C-alpha positions as CSV (number, residue, x, y, z in Angstrom):
1,M,142.2,77.2,112.4
2,F,145.2,75.0,112.4
3,R,147.6,75.3,115.3
4,R,150.6,73.4,116.2
5,R,152.8,73.1,119.2
6,R,156.4,74.0,118.6
7,I,158.7,71.3,119.8
8,Q,162.2,72.4,121.0
9,S,164.8,71.3,118.6
10,A,168.5,70.6,119.1
11,A,169.2,74.1,117.6
12,D,167.2,75.8,120.4
13,P,169.2,76.9,123.4
14,P,168.2,74.6,126.2
15,D,167.6,77.3,128.8
16,H,165.2,79.4,126.6
17,A,161.5,78.9,127.0
18,T,159.7,78.3,123.8
19,L,156.2,79.5,123.6
20,A,154.0,77.2,121.6
21,V,151.1,77.8,119.3
22,S,151.7,79.2,115.9
23,R,150.0,79.3,112.5
24,L,151.1,76.7,110.0
25,Q,151.2,79.2,107.2
26,P,152.5,82.7,107.6
27,V,150.2,85.6,106.9
28,E,151.1,87.5,103.8
29,D,151.6,91.2,103.5
30,V,152.6,91.7,107.2
31,Y,155.1,94.4,108.1
32,L,157.4,95.0,111.1
33,L,158.0,98.4,112.5
34,F,160.9,99.1,114.9
35,L,162.6,102.2,116.3
36,N,166.2,102.6,115.0
37,R,169.0,102.4,117.5
38,P,172.1,104.6,117.3
39,P,174.5,102.7,115.1
40,D,178.0,101.8,116.0
41,D,179.3,102.7,112.6
42,V,179.7,105.8,110.5
43,P,177.8,107.6,109.0
44,A,175.4,108.1,111.9
45,D,171.8,107.0,111.4
46,D,169.2,109.7,111.4
47,G,167.2,107.9,114.1
48,G,163.5,107.4,113.5
49,A,161.9,104.1,112.7
50,T,162.0,101.5,109.9
51,V,159.2,99.4,108.5
52,V,160.1,96.2,106.6
53,P,158.1,93.4,105.1
54,A,158.1,90.4,107.4
55,A,159.6,88.3,104.6
56,S,162.8,90.4,104.9
57,L,163.5,88.4,108.0
58,H,164.5,85.5,105.7
59,H,167.5,87.4,104.3
60,P,170.5,85.1,104.5
61,E,172.7,87.8,106.1
62,L,170.5,88.1,109.2
63,P,171.5,86.4,112.4
64,Q,169.8,83.0,112.7
65,P,167.8,81.5,114.3
66,D,166.9,84.9,115.8
67,A,165.5,86.3,112.5
68,Q,163.4,83.2,111.8
69,R,162.0,83.3,115.3
70,L,161.2,87.0,115.0
71,F,159.5,86.2,111.6
72,D,157.4,83.5,113.4
73,R,156.3,86.1,116.0
74,V,155.4,88.6,113.3
75,A,153.7,86.5,110.6
76,R,152.6,83.2,112.2
77,D,150.8,84.5,115.3
78,P,147.1,83.5,115.1
79,A,146.0,87.1,115.7
80,R,147.8,88.5,112.6
81,H,145.8,89.4,109.5
82,P,146.9,90.3,105.9
83,G,148.0,93.9,105.9
84,A,149.0,94.0,109.6
85,L,151.6,96.6,110.7
86,V,153.2,95.1,113.8
87,F,155.1,97.3,116.1
88,L,158.1,95.7,117.8
89,S,156.6,97.1,121.1
90,D,153.4,95.0,120.4
91,L,155.5,91.9,120.2
92,T,157.3,92.9,123.5
93,A,153.9,93.3,125.1
94,E,152.7,90.0,123.8
95,L,155.7,88.3,125.4
96,A,155.2,90.1,128.7
97,S,151.5,89.2,128.7
98,V,152.5,85.5,129.0
99,G,155.3,86.2,131.5
100,S,158.1,86.0,129.0
101,S,160.8,88.2,127.4
102,W,163.0,88.4,124.3
103,S,165.9,86.7,126.0
104,Q,163.6,83.9,127.3
105,V,162.5,83.1,123.8
106,G,166.0,83.3,122.5
107,I,165.7,86.3,120.2
108,D,168.2,89.1,120.0
109,Y,165.9,91.5,118.2
110,E,168.5,94.3,118.4
111,A,171.0,92.3,116.4
112,V,168.3,91.5,113.8
113,T,166.9,95.0,113.5
114,D,170.4,96.7,113.4
115,R,171.3,94.3,110.6
116,L,168.1,95.0,108.7
117,V,168.9,98.8,108.8
118,A,172.4,98.0,107.5
119,L,171.0,95.8,104.7
120,H,168.5,98.6,103.8
121,H,171.3,101.1,103.6
122,R,173.1,98.8,101.1
123,G,169.9,98.4,99.0
124,Q,169.4,94.7,99.9
125,V,166.2,95.0,101.9
126,P,163.2,97.2,101.0
127,A,162.1,99.4,103.8
128,L,160.1,102.5,104.6
129,R,162.2,104.9,106.7
130,L,160.4,107.2,109.1
131,A,162.6,110.2,110.1
132,E,162.3,113.2,112.4
133,L,159.6,111.6,114.5
134,S,158.0,113.7,117.2
135,E,158.5,112.8,120.8
136,L,154.8,111.7,121.0
137,A,155.3,109.4,117.9
138,V,158.3,107.8,119.4
139,T,156.5,107.3,122.7
140,L,153.5,105.7,120.9
141,L,155.8,103.4,118.8
142,A,157.9,102.4,121.7
143,S,155.1,101.7,124.1
144,G,153.0,98.5,124.2
145,P,149.3,98.8,124.0
146,Q,148.8,98.4,127.8
147,T,151.5,100.9,128.8
148,Q,150.6,103.7,131.2
149,I,151.7,107.0,129.9
150,Y,151.9,110.2,131.9
151,V,151.6,113.6,130.4
152,G,152.4,117.0,131.8
153,A,149.5,118.8,133.4
154,P,148.4,121.9,131.5
155,D,148.7,124.0,134.6
156,G,152.3,122.9,135.2
157,G,151.2,120.5,138.0
158,P,152.4,116.9,138.4
159,P,152.1,114.6,135.4
160,E,148.7,113.0,134.9
161,L,147.9,109.5,133.6
162,L,146.8,109.7,130.0
163,D,143.4,108.0,129.5
164,P,144.3,104.5,128.2
165,A,141.5,104.7,125.6
166,I,143.0,107.9,124.2
167,F,146.5,106.4,124.3
168,Q,145.3,103.3,122.3
169,A,143.3,105.5,119.9
170,R,146.5,107.6,119.2
171,R,148.5,104.4,118.6
172,E,146.0,103.2,116.1
173,E,145.8,106.5,114.4
174,L,149.6,106.5,114.0
175,R,149.5,102.9,112.8
176,T,146.9,103.9,110.1
177,M,148.9,106.8,109.0
178,I,152.1,104.8,108.7
179,R,150.2,102.0,106.9
180,A,148.9,104.5,104.4
181,D,152.4,105.8,103.7
182,L,153.6,102.2,103.3
183,D,150.8,101.5,100.8
184,R,151.7,104.6,98.8
185,T,155.4,103.6,98.8
186,V,154.7,100.0,97.7
187,A,152.3,101.3,95.0
188,R,155.0,103.6,93.6
189,G,157.5,100.8,93.6
190,R,155.2,98.7,91.3
191,H,155.2,101.4,88.6
Protein backbone atom coordinates (compact mmCIF):
# COMPACT_ATOMS: atom_id res chain seq x y z
CA MET A 1 0.00 0.00 0.00
CA PHE A 2 1.25 3.48 -0.82
CA ARG A 3 1.67 5.86 2.06
CA ARG A 4 3.08 9.29 2.17
CA ARG A 5 4.17 11.65 4.86
CA ARG A 6 2.22 14.89 4.86
CA ILE A 7 4.52 17.87 4.89
CA GLN A 8 3.38 21.00 6.66
CA SER A 9 2.61 23.71 4.13
CA ALA A 10 2.56 27.47 4.50
CA ALA A 11 -1.26 27.26 4.69
CA ASP A 12 -1.07 25.11 7.83
CA PRO A 13 -1.17 26.92 11.14
CA PRO A 14 2.37 26.69 12.55
CA ASP A 15 1.27 25.60 16.03
CA HIS A 16 -0.92 22.71 14.91
CA ALA A 17 0.54 19.22 14.87
CA THR A 18 0.09 17.41 11.59
CA LEU A 19 -0.31 13.70 11.78
CA ALA A 20 1.37 11.96 8.89
CA VAL A 21 0.48 8.88 6.90
CA SER A 22 -2.38 9.00 4.50
CA ARG A 23 -3.55 7.07 1.49
CA LEU A 24 -2.60 8.60 -1.86
CA GLN A 25 -6.08 8.03 -3.31
CA PRO A 26 -9.24 8.48 -1.25
CA VAL A 27 -11.51 5.50 -0.72
CA GLU A 28 -14.74 5.77 -2.69
CA ASP A 29 -18.22 5.34 -1.20
CA VAL A 30 -17.26 6.45 2.32
CA TYR A 31 -19.73 8.31 4.52
CA LEU A 32 -19.41 10.53 7.57
CA LEU A 33 -21.98 10.43 10.38
CA PHE A 34 -22.16 13.22 12.95
CA LEU A 35 -24.61 14.28 15.63
CA ASN A 36 -26.37 17.55 14.90
CA ARG A 37 -25.79 20.50 17.16
CA PRO A 38 -28.52 22.96 18.11
CA PRO A 39 -28.40 25.64 15.45
CA ASP A 40 -28.02 29.32 16.09
CA ASP A 41 -30.62 30.18 13.44
CA VAL A 42 -34.34 29.66 12.95
CA PRO A 43 -36.06 27.29 12.32
CA ALA A 44 -34.65 25.10 15.02
CA ASP A 45 -33.11 21.81 13.92
CA ASP A 46 -34.79 18.61 14.99
CA GLY A 47 -31.60 17.23 16.49
CA GLY A 48 -30.60 13.73 15.56
CA ALA A 49 -27.72 12.91 13.25
CA THR A 50 -26.69 13.46 9.65
CA VAL A 51 -24.88 11.15 7.24
CA VAL A 52 -23.12 12.69 4.22
CA PRO A 53 -20.90 11.27 1.50
CA ALA A 54 -17.27 12.10 2.27
CA ALA A 55 -17.12 13.82 -1.13
CA SER A 56 -19.53 16.46 0.24
CA LEU A 57 -16.57 17.84 2.18
CA HIS A 58 -15.32 19.30 -1.13
CA HIS A 59 -18.28 21.71 -1.34
CA PRO A 60 -16.95 25.22 -2.04
CA GLU A 61 -19.06 26.84 0.70
CA LEU A 62 -17.46 24.79 3.49
CA PRO A 63 -14.76 26.36 5.66
CA GLN A 64 -11.32 25.49 4.34
CA PRO A 65 -8.83 24.02 4.97
CA ASP A 66 -10.91 22.38 7.73
CA ALA A 67 -13.27 20.52 5.38
CA GLN A 68 -10.39 19.16 3.28
CA ARG A 69 -8.54 18.01 6.38
CA LEU A 70 -11.70 16.31 7.64
CA PHE A 71 -12.10 14.64 4.23
CA ASP A 72 -8.55 13.31 4.48
CA ARG A 73 -9.31 11.81 7.90
CA VAL A 74 -12.53 10.20 6.62
CA ALA A 75 -11.48 8.95 3.18
CA ARG A 76 -7.68 8.71 3.08
CA ASP A 77 -7.02 6.79 6.28
CA PRO A 78 -5.33 3.46 5.49
CA ALA A 79 -7.93 1.64 7.60
CA ARG A 80 -10.91 2.81 5.48
CA HIS A 81 -12.64 0.55 3.00
CA PRO A 82 -15.28 1.17 0.33
CA GLY A 83 -18.71 1.42 1.93
CA ALA A 84 -17.38 2.55 5.31
CA LEU A 85 -19.68 4.55 7.56
CA VAL A 86 -17.36 6.59 9.77
CA PHE A 87 -18.74 8.10 12.96
CA LEU A 88 -17.25 11.45 13.93
CA SER A 89 -16.68 9.86 17.35
CA ASP A 90 -14.48 7.23 15.64
CA LEU A 91 -12.31 10.03 14.25
CA THR A 92 -12.12 11.68 17.66
CA ALA A 93 -11.02 8.36 19.16
CA GLU A 94 -8.41 7.88 16.41
CA LEU A 95 -6.93 11.26 17.24
CA ALA A 96 -6.97 10.55 20.99
CA SER A 97 -5.24 7.20 20.43
CA VAL A 98 -2.19 9.06 19.14
CA GLY A 99 -2.37 11.77 21.80
CA SER A 100 -3.94 14.41 19.57
CA SER A 101 -7.17 16.39 19.29
CA TRP A 102 -9.19 18.29 16.71
CA SER A 103 -7.63 21.61 17.67
CA GLN A 104 -4.13 20.13 17.46
CA VAL A 105 -4.70 19.00 13.87
CA GLY A 106 -6.32 22.32 12.97
CA ILE A 107 -9.86 21.14 12.22
CA ASP A 108 -12.96 22.97 13.43
CA TYR A 109 -15.30 20.05 12.79
CA GLU A 110 -18.25 21.91 14.35
CA ALA A 111 -18.00 24.71 11.77
CA VAL A 112 -17.82 22.13 8.97
CA THR A 113 -20.68 19.94 10.19
CA ASP A 114 -22.93 22.91 11.02
CA ARG A 115 -22.37 24.21 7.49
CA LEU A 116 -23.07 20.77 5.98
CA VAL A 117 -26.45 20.73 7.75
CA ALA A 118 -27.22 24.21 6.42
CA LEU A 119 -26.21 23.18 2.89
CA HIS A 120 -28.41 20.08 3.14
CA HIS A 121 -31.37 22.23 4.25
CA ARG A 122 -30.84 24.32 1.08
CA GLY A 123 -30.70 21.17 -1.08
CA GLN A 124 -27.01 21.63 -1.97
CA VAL A 125 -25.63 18.54 -0.22
CA PRO A 126 -27.21 15.08 -0.23
CA ALA A 127 -27.66 13.64 3.24
CA LEU A 128 -29.51 11.06 5.24
CA ARG A 129 -31.09 12.66 8.29
CA LEU A 130 -31.67 10.53 11.37
CA ALA A 131 -34.26 12.09 13.70
CA GLU A 132 -35.77 11.18 17.04
CA LEU A 133 -32.85 9.03 18.10
CA SER A 134 -33.11 7.14 21.36
CA GLU A 135 -30.83 8.06 24.24
CA LEU A 136 -28.97 4.78 23.68
CA ALA A 137 -28.47 5.53 19.96
CA VAL A 138 -27.11 9.00 20.76
CA THR A 139 -24.73 7.48 23.33
CA LEU A 140 -23.51 4.88 20.83
CA LEU A 141 -23.00 7.48 18.09
CA ALA A 142 -21.30 10.00 20.37
CA SER A 143 -18.95 7.56 22.07
CA GLY A 144 -15.72 6.29 20.59
CA PRO A 145 -15.12 2.55 20.37
CA GLN A 146 -13.04 2.43 23.56
CA THR A 147 -15.39 4.55 25.71
CA GLN A 148 -16.49 3.14 29.04
CA ILE A 149 -20.26 3.35 29.38
CA TYR A 150 -22.11 2.93 32.65
CA VAL A 151 -25.72 1.80 32.80
CA GLY A 152 -28.22 1.86 35.61
CA ALA A 153 -28.38 -1.33 37.62
CA PRO A 154 -31.68 -3.22 37.26
CA ASP A 155 -32.15 -3.23 41.03
CA GLY A 156 -31.73 0.54 41.28
CA GLY A 157 -28.20 0.26 42.65
CA PRO A 158 -25.22 2.25 41.45
CA PRO A 159 -24.49 2.32 37.71
CA GLU A 160 -22.51 -0.62 36.37
CA LEU A 161 -19.89 -0.67 33.62
CA LEU A 162 -21.36 -2.02 30.40
CA ASP A 163 -19.30 -4.92 29.09
CA PRO A 164 -17.04 -3.37 26.40
CA ALA A 165 -17.75 -6.27 24.03
CA ILE A 166 -21.49 -5.62 24.30
CA PHE A 167 -20.96 -1.89 23.83
CA GLN A 168 -18.91 -2.48 20.68
CA ALA A 169 -21.42 -5.02 19.35
CA ARG A 170 -24.27 -2.49 19.81
CA ARG A 171 -22.26 0.22 18.01
CA GLU A 172 -21.66 -2.11 15.07
CA GLU A 173 -25.33 -3.18 15.00
CA LEU A 174 -26.32 0.48 14.84
CA ARG A 175 -23.72 1.16 12.12
CA THR A 176 -25.12 -1.77 10.09
CA MET A 177 -28.71 -0.54 10.46
CA ILE A 178 -27.78 3.00 9.43
CA ARG A 179 -25.72 1.73 6.48
CA ALA A 180 -28.73 -0.33 5.32
CA ASP A 181 -30.96 2.77 5.52
CA LEU A 182 -28.32 4.71 3.61
CA ASP A 183 -28.11 2.04 0.90
CA ARG A 184 -31.92 2.10 0.48
CA THR A 185 -31.92 5.90 0.28
CA VAL A 186 -29.14 5.96 -2.32
CA ALA A 187 -30.88 3.23 -4.36
CA ARG A 188 -34.16 5.22 -4.37
CA GLY A 189 -32.26 8.30 -5.52
CA ARG A 190 -30.94 6.45 -8.58
CA HIS A 191 -34.43 5.59 -9.84
